[in-house]
C-alpha positions in Angstrom: 32.5 -11.3 -21.0 29.8 -13.9 -20.7 26.8 -12.4 -22.5 24.5 -14.5 -20.2 25.6 -12.4 -17.2 24.9 -9.1 -18.8 21.7 -7.2 -18.6 19.7 -8.0 -21.7 19.5 -4.5 -23.2 23.1 -3.6 -23.0 24.0 -1.7 -26.1 20.5 -0.4 -26.8 20.3 3.4 -26.9 17.3 5.4 -26.0 16.4 9.1 -26.2 13.6 9.9 -23.7 11.5 13.1 -24.2 8.9 11.7 -21.7 7.2 13.8 -19.1 4.7 12.9 -16.3 4.7 9.1 -15.6 4.1 6.7 -18.4 6.8 7.6 -20.9 9.7 8.3 -18.4 8.7 5.0 -16.7 9.0 3.0 -20.0 12.5 4.5 -20.5 13.3 3.7 -16.8 12.2 0.1 -17.4 14.5 -0.1 -20.4 17.3 1.5 -18.4 16.8 -1.0 -15.6 17.3 -3.7 -18.3 20.7 -2.3 -19.4 19.8 0.3 -22.0 21.7 3.6 -22.2 19.0 6.3 -21.8 19.3 10.1 -22.2 16.4 11.9 -20.7 15.6 15.4 -22.0 13.7 18.1 -20.0 12.7 21.6 -21.2 14.6 24.6 -19.9 11.9 25.2 -17.2 12.3 21.8 -15.9 10.0 18.7 -15.8 6.2 19.2 -16.3 5.6 17.3 -13.1 7.6 18.4 -10.1 7.9 15.4 -7.7 10.5 13.3 -5.9 9.1 10.5 -8.0 11.2 11.9 -10.8 14.2 10.5 -9.0 12.7 7.1 -9.5 11.5 7.6 -13.0 14.9 8.9 -14.2 17.2 6.5 -12.3 19.9 4.9 -14.5 19.6 7.8 -16.9 21.7 10.7 -18.0 19.5 13.8 -17.7 20.0 17.0 -19.8 18.1 20.1 -20.5 17.4 21.3 -24.1 15.3 24.1 -25.6 13.7 22.4 -28.6 12.3 25.7 -29.7 15.8 27.0 -30.3 17.8 26.0 -33.4 20.7 25.0 -31.1 18.5 22.8 -28.9 16.8 21.2 -31.8 20.1 20.5 -33.5 21.5 18.9 -30.4 18.4 16.7 -30.0 18.7 15.5 -33.6 22.3 14.6 -33.0 21.2 12.4 -30.0 18.5 10.8 -32.1 21.0 10.0 -34.8 22.8 7.8 -32.3 19.6 6.2 -30.8 17.9 2.9 -31.4 14.7 4.1 -29.7 13.0 7.5 -29.2 10.2 7.9 -26.7 7.7 10.8 -26.3 4.2 11.3 -24.8 3.0 14.7 -26.0 -0.2 15.4 -27.7 -0.2 14.3 -31.4 1.9 16.5 -33.6 3.6 18.5 -30.8 7.1 17.1 -31.4 6.7 17.2 -35.2 5.9 20.9 -35.0 9.2 21.7 -33.4 11.0 19.7 -36.1 11.2 16.2 -34.7 9.0 14.2 -37.1 9.1 10.5 -36.4 7.9 9.5 -39.9 10.7 11.5 -41.5 13.2 10.1 -39.1 12.2 6.5 -39.9 12.3 7.2 -43.6 16.0 8.2 -43.2 16.7 5.3 -40.7 14.2 2.5 -41.1 15.8 0.6 -38.3 14.8 3.3 -35.8 12.0 2.4 -33.2 9.9 5.3 -32.2 7.3 5.2 -29.4 4.4 7.7 -28.7 2.3 7.5 -25.6 -0.4 10.1 -25.9 -3.2 10.5 -23.4 -5.9 9.8 -26.1 -5.3 8.2 -29.5 -4.0 10.3 -32.3 -7.0 9.2 -34.4 -9.5 10.2 -31.7 -10.6 13.4 -33.3 -12.8 14.4 -30.4 -10.2 14.1 -27.6 -6.7 14.1 -29.2 -6.1 17.8 -28.4 -7.4 17.6 -24.8 -5.0 18.2 -22.0 -4.8 14.5 -21.0 -3.6 14.2 -17.4 -3.9 11.0 -15.5 -7.1 12.0 -13.8 -8.7 13.3 -17.0 -8.1 10.0 -18.7 -9.5 8.1 -15.8 -12.6 10.3 -15.6 -13.3 10.1 -19.3 -12.7 6.3 -19.4 -15.2 5.5 -16.6 -12.5 4.6 -14.0 -13.9 7.1 -11.5 -17.5 6.1 -12.0 -17.4 2.3 -12.3 -15.8 1.7 -8.9 -17.5 -1.6 -8.2 -20.4 -2.9 -6.1 -19.1 -1.5 -2.8 -19.3 2.1 -3.9 -22.7 1.5 -5.6 -24.1 0.2 -2.3 -22.6 3.0 -0.3 -24.0 5.5 -2.7 -20.6 7.0 -3.6 -20.4 8.4 -7.1 -18.2 9.7 -8.4 -15.2 8.2 -6.7 -11.6 9.3 -6.8 -8.4 7.2 -6.7 -4.9 8.6 -6.7 -3.5 5.4 -8.1 -2.3 6.1 -11.7 -3.7 3.0 -13.3 -3.7 4.3 -16.8 0.0 5.0 -16.7 0.8 1.7 -14.9 -0.8 -0.3 -17.7 0.8 1.8 -20.4 4.2 1.3 -18.9 4.0 -2.5 -19.2 2.2 -2.4 -22.6 4.6 0.1 -24.2 7.7 -1.5 -22.8 6.5 -4.9 -24.1 5.9 -3.4 -27.5 9.4 -1.8 -27.7 11.1 -5.1 -26.8 9.1 -7.0 -29.3 10.0 -4.4 -31.9 13.7 -4.9 -31.0 13.2 -8.6 -31.4 11.7 -8.1 -34.9 14.5 -5.7 -35.8 17.1 -8.2 -34.7 15.4 -10.8 -37.0 14.7 -8.6 -40.1 16.4 -5.2 -39.7 13.2 -3.2 -39.6 12.2 -0.7 -36.9 8.7 0.5 -36.3 6.6 3.4 -35.0 4.4 2.4 -32.1 1.6 4.3 -30.4 0.2 3.3 -27.0 -2.6 5.7 -25.9 -2.9 5.8 -22.2 -6.7 5.7 -22.4 -6.6 2.5 -24.5 -4.1 1.0 -22.0 -6.4 1.8 -19.2 -9.4 0.2 -20.9 -7.4 -3.0 -21.5 -6.2 -3.0 -17.9 -9.8 -2.6 -16.7 -11.1 -5.2 -19.1 -12.9 -7.1 -16.3 -14.9 -4.0 -15.4 -16.2 -3.6 -19.0 -17.1 -7.0 -20.3 -20.7 -8.2 -20.5 -22.0 -11.8 -20.7 -25.7 -11.8 -21.7 -27.8 -14.2 -19.8 -25.2 -14.8 -17.1 -26.6 -17.6 -14.8 -27.8 -16.6 -11.4 -25.1 -18.7 -9.6 -22.5 -16.1 -10.4 -24.3 -13.2 -8.8 -22.9 -12.0 -5.4 -24.8 -11.0 -2.4 -23.9 -7.4 -3.3 -25.5 -7.7 -6.7 -28.7 -9.2 -5.3 -28.9 -6.3 -2.9 -28.3 -3.7 -5.6 -31.1 -5.3 -7.7 -33.4 -5.4 -4.7 -32.9 -1.7 -3.9 -33.3 -0.7 -7.5 -36.6 -2.6 -7.8 -37.9 -1.2 -4.6 -36.6 2.3 -5.0 -34.5 2.0 -1.8 -31.6 4.5 -1.5 -28.0 3.1 -1.8 -26.8 4.2 1.6 -24.9 1.3 3.3 -22.3 2.2 5.8 -18.8 0.6 5.5 -19.6 -1.6 8.5 -23.0 -2.6 7.0 -21.4 -3.4 3.7 -19.1 -6.0 5.3 -22.0 -8.3 5.8 -22.6 -8.5 2.1 -19.1 -9.7 1.4 -18.2 -13.4 1.0 -16.5 -14.7 4.2 -13.5 -15.8 2.1 -13.2 -12.4 0.4 -13.1 -9.8 3.1 -11.2 -8.0 5.9 -11.2 -9.2 9.5 -10.2 -7.5 12.8 -7.4 -9.1 14.7 -6.2 -9.2 18.3 -3.9 -6.3 18.0 -6.4 -4.0 16.2 -4.7 -4.8 12.9 -6.7 -6.0 9.9 -6.3 -9.1 7.9 -7.6 -9.7 4.3 -8.6 -13.3 3.5 -8.9 -14.1 -0.2 -9.6 -17.8 -0.9 -13.2 -18.0 -2.2 -13.0 -20.2 -5.3 -10.6 -23.0 -4.4 -11.9 -25.7 -2.1 -8.5 -26.7 -0.7 -7.6 -23.1 0.2 -11.0 -22.5 1.9 -10.7 -25.7 3.8 -7.2 -24.9 5.0 -8.3 -21.4 6.1 -11.1 -22.9 8.3 -8.8 -25.5 9.7 -6.1 -23.1 10.8 -8.8 -20.8 12.3 -10.1 -23.8 14.2 -13.7 -23.8 12.9 -13.7 -26.4 10.2 -14.9 -29.3 12.2 -17.5 -27.2 13.9 -18.9 -26.1 10.6 -19.1 -29.6 9.2 -20.9 -30.7 12.4 -23.5 -28.1 11.7 -24.2 -29.7 8.4 -22.3 -27.6 5.9 -22.8 -29.4 2.5 -20.1 -30.7 0.2 -20.8 -30.7 -3.6 -18.5 -33.0 -5.5 -18.8 -31.5 -9.0 -18.9 -27.7 -8.9 -18.9 -27.6 -12.7 -22.2 -29.4 -12.9 -25.4 -27.2 -13.3 -26.7 -26.1 -9.9 -29.9 -28.1 -10.4 -27.8 -31.3 -10.5 -25.9 -30.6 -7.2 -26.1 -33.0 -4.3 -26.2 -30.0 -1.9 -27.0 -26.3 -1.8 -23.3 -25.2 -1.7 -19.8 -26.2 -0.9 -16.3 -25.0 0.0 -14.8 -23.5 -3.1 -18.0 -22.0 -4.3 -18.1 -18.3 -5.0 -20.3 -16.6 -4.1 -21.7 -18.5 -1.1 -25.4 -18.2 -0.4 -26.3 -15.6 2.3 -27.3 -18.2 4.9 -24.0 -20.0 5.0 -21.9 -16.9 4.3 -23.3 -15.4 7.6 -22.6 -18.6 9.6 -19.0 -18.9 8.3 -18.1 -15.2 8.6 -19.4 -15.2 12.2 -17.1 -18.0 13.1 -14.2 -16.5 11.2 -14.6 -13.1 12.9 -14.3 -14.6 16.3 -11.3 -16.8 15.3 -9.3 -13.9 13.8 -9.6 -12.0 17.1 -7.4 -14.6 18.8 -4.1 -13.6 17.1 -2.4 -10.6 15.7 -2.5 -9.6 12.1 1.2 -10.4 11.7 0.7 -13.8 13.3 -2.1 -14.6 10.8 0.3 -13.4 8.0 2.8 -16.1 8.9 0.2 -18.8 9.6 -1.6 -18.3 6.3 1.6 -17.9 4.3 3.3 -21.0 5.7 0.1 -23.1 5.4 -0.4 -22.2 1.7 -3.5 -20.0 2.1 -4.0 -16.7 0.3 -4.3 -13.9 2.9 -2.4 -10.9 4.1 -2.5 -8.1 6.7 -3.6 -4.7 5.7 -0.7 -2.3 5.6 0.4 1.2 4.4 2.7 1.9 1.5 5.3 3.1 3.9 5.2 -0.2 5.7 5.6 -2.0 2.4 8.7 0.1 1.6 10.4 -0.8 4.8 9.2 -4.4 5.1 11.8 -7.1 5.7 10.5 -9.2 2.8 10.3 -6.5 0.2 13.9 -5.3 1.0 15.5 -8.8 1.2 13.8 -10.0 -1.9 14.8 -6.9 -4.0 11.3 -5.7 -4.5 12.5 -2.5 -2.8 16.1 -1.4 -3.5 18.2 1.5 -2.3 19.4 4.1 -4.8 21.7 7.1 -4.1 20.1 10.1 -5.8 22.0 13.4 -6.2 19.1 15.5 -4.8 17.4 13.2 -2.2 20.3 11.1 -1.1 19.8 7.4 -0.2 16.2 6.5 -1.4 14.0 3.5 -1.0 12.8 2.8 -4.6 10.9 0.0 -6.4 13.0 -2.9 -7.6 12.9 -4.1 -11.3 9.6 -5.0 -13.0 11.1 -8.2 -14.6 14.4 -10.0 -14.1 16.3 -13.2 -15.1 16.8 -15.9 -12.5 20.5 -16.6 -13.5 21.7 -13.1 -12.8 18.9 -11.6 -10.8 21.2 -9.4 -8.6 22.4 -7.5 -11.8 18.8 -6.2 -12.2 18.9 -4.5 -8.8 22.0 -2.4 -9.3 20.2 0.8 -10.1 22.1 4.1 -10.1 20.7 7.5 -9.3 20.0 9.9 -12.2 23.0 11.8 -13.4 22.7 15.4 -14.6 25.1 15.9 -17.5 25.8 18.3 -20.4 25.0 17.7 -24.0 28.5 16.6 -25.0 28.6 14.1 -22.2 25.2 12.7 -23.1 26.2 12.3 -26.8 29.5 10.7 -25.9 27.6 8.1 -23.7 25.3 7.2 -26.6 28.2 6.9 -29.0 30.3 4.7 -26.6 27.4 2.4 -25.7 26.6 1.4 -29.2 26.4 -2.4 -29.5 28.3 -4.2 -32.3 25.1 -6.1 -32.8 23.5 -2.8 -34.1 26.0 -2.6 -36.9 25.3 -6.2 -37.8 21.5 -5.9 -38.2 20.2 -8.2 -40.9 19.4 -6.9 -44.4 15.9 -5.4 -44.4 13.4 -7.3 -46.4 10.9 -5.3 -48.5 8.6 -8.2 -49.3 4.9 -7.8 -48.8 4.8 -10.8 -46.5 7.2 -9.1 -44.2 5.1 -6.0 -44.1 2.2 -7.9 -42.6 4.1 -10.0 -40.1 3.4 -10.2 -36.4 6.3 -9.6 -34.1 6.0 -13.1 -32.6 4.8 -15.1 -35.6 5.9 -18.7 -35.4 6.6 -18.6 -31.7 5.0 -21.3 -29.5 4.1 -21.1 -25.8 3.0 -23.8 -23.4 0.7 -22.2 -20.9 0.4 -24.0 -17.5 -1.2 -21.0 -15.6 -4.5 -20.4 -13.8 -6.8 -17.6 -12.5 -6.0 -14.2 -14.2 -2.4 -12.9 -14.3 -0.8 -16.0 -15.8 -3.3 -16.9 -18.5 -3.7 -13.2 -19.3 0.0 -13.0 -20.1 -0.1 -15.9 -22.6 -3.2 -14.5 -24.2 -1.5 -11.1 -24.5 1.2 -12.7 -26.8 -1.5 -14.1 -29.2 -2.2 -10.7 -30.7 1.4 -10.6 -31.9 1.3 -14.0 -33.6 2.4 -16.4 -30.9 0.6 -19.8 -30.8 -0.4 -20.7 -27.3 -1.3 -24.2 -26.0 -3.2 -24.0 -22.7 -2.7 -27.2 -20.7 -5.1 -27.7 -17.7 -5.7 -30.7 -15.4 -8.4 -33.2 -16.0 -10.1 -32.3 -12.7 -10.6 -28.5 -12.2 -9.0 -26.8 -9.2 -11.3 -23.8 -9.2 -15.0 -23.2 -9.3 -16.5 -22.0 -12.6 -16.4 -18.3 -11.8 -12.6 -18.3 -11.9 -12.2 -21.4 -13.9 -14.6 -20.6 -16.7 -16.1 -17.1 -16.5 -12.7 -15.3 -16.3 -11.4 -17.5 -19.1 -13.6 -15.6 -21.6 -10.8 -13.1 -21.6 -7.7 -14.9 -20.3 -7.8 -17.8 -22.7 -8.6 -16.1 -26.0 -6.8 -17.5 -29.0 -5.5 -20.6 -27.2 -5.7 -24.3 -28.1 -7.1 -25.7 -24.8 -6.2 -29.3 -23.7 -6.9 -31.2 -20.5 -4.2 -33.7 -19.4 -3.3 -35.2 -16.1 0.5 -34.6 -16.2 1.0 -36.2 -12.8 0.6 -39.7 -14.4 3.3 -41.4 -16.3 1.5 -41.1 -19.7 0.5 -37.6 -18.9 4.1 -36.7 -18.1 5.1 -38.0 -21.5 2.5 -35.7 -23.1 4.0 -32.9 -21.2 7.5 -33.8 -22.3 6.5 -33.9 -25.9 4.8 -30.5 -25.7 7.9 -29.0 -24.0 10.0 -30.3 -26.9 7.6 -28.6 -29.4 7.5 -25.1 -27.9 9.8 -22.1 -27.5 8.7 -21.1 -24.0 6.9 -22.6 -21.0 4.9 -20.3 -18.7 3.5 -20.9 -15.2 2.3 -18.9 -12.2 3.4 -20.7 -9.0 5.8 -20.4 -6.1 9.3 -21.9 -6.5 8.6 -24.7 -4.1 6.2 -26.3 -6.6 8.6 -26.4 -9.5 10.5 -29.6 -8.9 7.4 -31.7 -8.4 6.0 -30.4 -11.6 9.2 -31.0 -13.5 9.7 -27.3 -14.2 13.0 -26.7 -12.5 15.9 -25.7 -14.7 17.6 -29.1 -14.9 14.4 -31.0 -15.7 13.2 -28.6 -18.4 16.5 -28.3 -20.2 17.0 -32.1 -20.3 13.8 -32.2 -22.3 14.5 -29.2 -24.5 17.9 -27.4 -24.2 16.6 -24.4 -26.0 13.3 -23.9 -24.2 12.7 -20.6 -22.4 10.8 -20.3 -19.2 8.7 -17.6 -17.5 7.3 -17.7 -14.0 5.1 -15.1 -12.2 3.9 -15.3 -8.6 2.6 -13.2 -5.8 5.5 -12.2 -3.5 8.5 -13.0 -5.7 11.4 -10.7 -6.1 14.9 -11.1 -7.7 16.2 -12.6 -4.4 14.8 -14.9 -1.8 12.8 -13.3 1.0 10.7 -14.5 4.0 7.5 -14.5 1.9 8.8 -15.7 -1.4 6.9 -19.0 -1.3 3.7 -17.5 0.0 0.8 -17.8 -2.4 -1.7 -15.2 -3.2 -3.8 -13.1 -5.6 -4.1 -9.5 -6.8 -6.1 -8.6 -3.6 -3.3 -10.0 -1.3 -0.8 -7.5 -2.7 -3.4 -4.7 -2.7 -3.8 -5.3 1.0 -0.1 -5.8 1.9 1.3 -2.9 -0.2 -1.1 -0.1 0.9 -3.4 0.1 -2.1 -6.5 -0.8 0.0 -5.7 1.7 2.7 -5.0 4.3 0.1 -8.3 3.6 -1.6 -10.6 3.0 1.4 -8.8 4.8 4.2 -6.5 3.4 7.0 -9.3 2.4 9.4 -11.6 1.2 6.7 -9.5 -0.4 4.0 -11.3 -1.3 0.8 -10.3 -3.4 -2.3 -9.5 -1.1 -5.2 -12.7 -1.9 -7.1 -11.4 -2.8 -10.5 -11.3 -6.5 -11.0 -7.7 -7.6 -11.9 -6.3 -4.2 -10.9 -2.8 -5.8 -10.6 -3.5 -9.2 -12.2 -3.9 -7.8 -15.7 -0.8 -5.7 -15.5 1.2 -8.6 -14.1 0.1 -10.4 -17.3 1.3 -7.6 -19.4 4.6 -7.5 -17.4 5.1 -11.2 -17.9 4.4 -10.7 -21.6 7.2 -8.2 -21.6 9.5 -10.6 -19.8 8.8 -13.4 -22.3 9.6 -11.1 -25.2 12.8 -10.1 -23.4 13.8 -13.7 -23.0 13.2 -14.3 -26.7 15.2 -11.2 -27.6 18.1 -12.2 -25.3 18.1 -15.7 -26.8 18.2 -14.4 -30.3 21.0 -11.9 -29.7 23.2 -13.9 -27.4 22.1 -17.6 -27.9 21.6 -17.8 -24.1 18.6 -19.6 -22.6 17.0 -17.8 -19.7 14.3 -18.0 -17.1 12.4 -14.7 -16.7 10.4 -13.6 -13.7 7.9 -11.0 -12.5 5.3 -10.9 -9.7 2.3 -9.1 -8.5 4.5 -7.4 -5.9 6.8 -6.0 -8.6 3.7 -4.7 -10.4 2.2 -2.9 -7.4 5.3 -0.8 -7.3 4.5 0.5 -10.8 0.8 1.1 -9.8 1.9 3.3 -6.9 5.0 4.9 -8.4 4.0 8.5 -7.4 4.3 7.4 -3.8 6.6 4.4 -3.9 9.7 5.9 -2.4 11.2 7.1 0.9 14.2 9.0 2.0 15.4 11.0 5.0 13.3 14.2 5.3 10.5 12.9 3.0 7.2 14.7 3.5 4.6 12.6 5.3 2.7 9.9 3.4 -0.5 11.9 3.5 -1.7 11.8 -0.1 -5.4 11.8 -0.9 -7.0 8.6 0.3 -10.3 7.2 1.5 -13.9 7.4 0.2 -14.4 11.1 1.0 -11.4 12.2 -1.1 -12.6 13.6 -4.4 -9.2 14.9 -5.6 -5.7 15.8 -4.7 -6.2 19.5 -3.9 -8.7 22.3 -4.7 -7.4 22.7 -8.3 -7.4 18.9 -8.9 -10.8 17.8 -7.7 -14.4 16.8 -8.6 -16.9 19.6 -8.6 -20.7 19.4 -9.0 -22.1 21.7 -11.7 -25.7 22.8 -12.3 -26.5 19.5 -14.1 -23.7 17.1 -13.3 -20.0 16.8 -12.4 -16.7 17.8 -13.8 -13.1 16.9 -12.8 -10.8 19.9 -12.8 -7.1 18.8 -12.9 -5.0 21.8 -12.8 -2.2 23.1 -10.5 -1.2 26.3 -8.9 1.0 27.3 -11.9 -2.3 27.9 -13.8 -3.9 29.8 -11.0 -3.8 33.1 -12.9 -5.2 31.6 -16.1 -8.1 30.0 -14.2 -9.1 33.1 -12.3 -9.1 35.1 -15.5 -12.0 33.0 -16.8 -15.6 34.2 -16.7 -17.3 33.2 -13.5 -14.0 32.6 -11.7 -12.7 36.1 -11.4 -13.0 36.3 -7.6 -11.0 33.1 -7.1 -7.9 35.1 -6.2 -9.7 36.9 -3.4 -11.0 33.9 -1.4 -9.1 32.2 1.4 -10.9 28.9 0.7 -10.4 27.9 -2.9 -12.3 24.7 -2.6 -15.4 26.3 -1.1 -15.3 29.0 -3.7 -15.0 26.6 -6.6 -17.8 24.4 -5.2 -20.1 27.4 -5.3 -18.9 28.8 -8.7 -19.2 25.6 -10.7 -22.8 25.1 -9.6 -23.7 28.3 -11.3 -23.5 26.8 -14.9 -23.9 23.6 -16.8 -21.2 21.0 -17.3 -21.0 21.8 -21.0 -20.3 25.4 -20.3 -17.4 24.7 -18.0 -15.9 22.0 -20.3 -15.9 24.4 -23.2 -14.6 27.4 -21.2 -11.7 25.5 -19.6 -10.7 23.5 -22.7 -10.5 26.7 -24.8 -8.1 28.0 -22.1 -6.2 24.7 -22.3 -7.0 23.7 -18.7 -7.4 20.0 -18.0 -11.0 19.2 -17.4 -13.4 16.2 -18.0 -16.9 15.1 -17.5 -16.9 11.7 -15.6 -18.1 9.0 -18.0 -19.3 5.5 -17.4 -18.0 2.4 -19.0 -21.6 1.5 -19.9 -21.9 4.7 -21.9 -18.5 4.0 -23.7 -19.6 0.5 -24.4 -22.9 1.7 -25.9 -21.2 4.3 -28.0 -18.2 2.3 -29.3 -19.4 -1.3 -29.6 -19.7 -3.1 -32.9 -20.3 -6.7 -34.0 -16.9 -8.4 -34.1 -15.4 -7.8 -37.5 -12.0 -9.5 -37.3 -10.2 -6.2 -36.6 -8.6 -5.0 -33.4 -10.4 -1.7 -33.3 -7.3 0.6 -33.5 -9.0 2.7 -36.2 -11.9 3.6 -33.8 -9.7 5.9 -31.7 -9.4 5.7 -27.9 -12.3 3.3 -27.3 -13.4 0.1 -29.2 -15.6 -2.8 -28.0 -16.4 -6.0 -29.9 -19.7 -7.9 -29.6 -19.6 -11.7 -30.1 -23.2 -12.8 -30.7 -22.1 -16.4 -31.5 -19.5 -16.8 -28.8 -18.5 -20.5 -28.3 -20.1 -20.3 -24.8 -23.5 -19.8 -26.3 -23.8 -16.4 -24.7 -23.5 -13.1 -26.4 -20.2 -11.6 -25.1 -19.0 -8.0 -25.3 -15.5 -6.9 -24.4 -12.9 -4.2 -25.0 -10.7 -4.8 -28.0 -7.0 -5.7 -27.8 -6.2 -2.4 -29.3 -3.8 -0.4 -27.1 -0.5 -1.3 -28.9 -0.5 0.2 -32.4 2.5 -0.4 -34.6 2.7 1.2 -38.0 4.4 -1.7 -39.6 3.8 -4.9 -37.6 0.5 -6.8 -37.7 -1.7 -7.0 -34.6 -4.2 -9.8 -34.8 -7.7 -10.1 -33.5 -7.4 -13.4 -31.7 -10.2 -15.9 -31.6 -12.8 -16.0 -28.8 -12.1 -18.5 -26.0 -13.0 -22.1 -26.7 -14.3 -24.5 -24.1 -11.8 -26.3 -21.8 -10.7 -29.5 -23.5 -12.0 -28.4 -27.0 -8.5 -28.9 -28.6 -7.3 -31.9 -26.5 -7.4 -34.3 -29.5 -5.8 -31.7 -31.8 -3.0 -30.9 -29.3 -2.2 -34.6 -28.7 -2.2 -35.3 -32.4 0.2 -32.4 -33.0 2.9 -34.1 -30.8 2.6 -37.5 -32.5 -0.2 -39.4 -30.8 -2.4 -41.7 -32.9 -6.1 -41.6 -32.8 -6.3 -45.0 -30.9 -3.7 -43.7 -28.4 -5.7 -40.5 -27.8 -8.9 -42.5 -27.3 -7.2 -44.7 -24.8 -5.9 -41.7 -22.8 -9.4 -40.3 -22.7 -10.9 -43.6 -21.6 -8.3 -43.9 -18.8 -9.0 -40.3 -17.7 -5.4 -39.2 -18.5 -6.9 -36.8 -21.0 -10.3 -35.2 -21.2 -12.5 -33.3 -23.6 -14.2 -31.1 -21.1 -14.8 -30.3 -17.4 -18.6 -30.1 -17.8 -21.5 -30.5 -20.2 -21.9 -26.7 -20.4 -19.2 -24.3 -21.3 -20.3 -21.9 -18.5 -22.1 -24.1 -16.0 -25.6 -22.8 -15.1 
């Protein structure tokens, strides 16, 4: 059989003890990639009873074992003896107490890879024993409090979201770590133990909500921020209605009503070509220019040097012009239906999309044709619509879509499956090295990546690899495509650890630079639709002619394993939020609202692309085959909505909690006000008797309205009282925290470490950041191997800082480099200032 046509993890064997979402979904991701996975449930069944388990356990053999019995434990150990990977997500020490100790297992079999995904870190002595449900982690980590400027102006705090962001980030991060550990094992024979706390994964995923740049120039403040400051200074209540709020949004970053009553989300604020095209197709561009709309040539110059007050491609626009433009756009959008604008924007190369529900996404022509949604025959629910793969290879993409429904088997069958699926490669693992140098090695040490990406998702994926030892060269054009907010401010996080060069690769000499760089690296990365690849020289034929061994990764907006009607449409995080139902789920069907966390899907798409790149490297090492790996924002949204991302005949209505008034899933999973604050109770009806036995809640069983009773009861005592009472009873509860508080309590001056020893939360402060601003950010600390080294990568250098160094590294002499700079083929910077003022 041609190894290049196989799924890349054929022969890898996994034992999955996971419950809830994150751990089973990691095992599902590995199963989708070809691994043989045995999923183990306790005798009473899964902890979380949901049809989503049919998705989470597809491609798996499912068995039931009682680990508290000697027979069940013995059977579990026999399965583990045949496994390459073991996954669990219980509180620290739970599995060891029943006799499955990962440290002991790895002492006996050092090639074993073990993965733990606890809610809070095992070294977080305050929280490690808390019952850490999805909502408890979100509340504790500030996710329900720091919901963005919209919610601040509307006076909504706390907020609730049913989207399991913590688990969605943990899925990509933990699966990436396992694949990199497999890659290291294939090199040197060693396994590893990896911990990925969901709280840390959530903090990394929400990194754009928690960073702080001291002295941020005024040009980057939005109309919403100015209004918030004004109201604070004048003690005015935050009470904007949804309709009033819309007038504080940038005209190129908001929802518009269409002729059919549908809604369309336009997202093209920071790219002057996109904004211009949007105004042209709407028929208002010439009208706007005739009214004197200015045109600034150099958006990366300080504002005081501009030759006008604003320009297309500036975000945020000043209030005066924002009002003029949005007024014209509102009228124009009312001339066509939302679906018509979908097609016009997509075919014209403008980021925008209609607002839709998750159900509409599941049944959309594009998602089904492209393999973003697939059909799986489940033994309980029959034919189901389910998410497609998270990553895939271009050369055999259809193989990644052949998911089979979960199979309920007995122990003997499960053991036989593991034994029969063992790869010959496992028996041929290299001799383990015991040298000190190997003990401190990063999983990707020595690997080189050429990063051609922009905005957030693409550059974030390359930066993600840096912590594991990969060397990344970031190649950008001599003339910037985006304004400084996206081009520079976001790069504080997306370009950490990279050598940054500016070269015009569309010239002959620039193309030669590109060719030399491709010859020098292991992998090339870009975020772009397929139609752009040939002109950039990134099609398969062109790349392999330059370097026959170079791997390639591409991420985009609407891409799936197969071609669909929207495959070449461009877009950002917000486009997929609108199109896949996240905005309706968050804000309500009639008043859709962006899920407030910046990079909600972008960052996770970066993690998924990182997983894909590691997968391509592993596949190349084990088979010698060169591949092109893919993922997309569309694939990632399926993971973010996995509790709801399915359909089948007879499914209950899509009526999960949504909108601004929703403060929980049901009365026992809900926000409640106390005497002096708020708590989030996250229980279920299985614990009803336990809860009503607690002091102050005895009458719970006698009331017909649980929610109303709890509202009254919890106001009778302080937050600290309820937290203590409920936690002692092992009921999930949390006080909603803010990211500002976490940052205050867990920040330190950057010390060259990644912060894993600080528990669930760790921030680094860079007082001498290359930008000249003091910068604070969450650490890159969610992936915690026991053996491999995780590096604290360097803060982001200025665009063009390493141009000379990069050119010299591929053989250019100093005179040749100076000549390229003189001819504007290469450049040492976009502007005088790192972050234009």
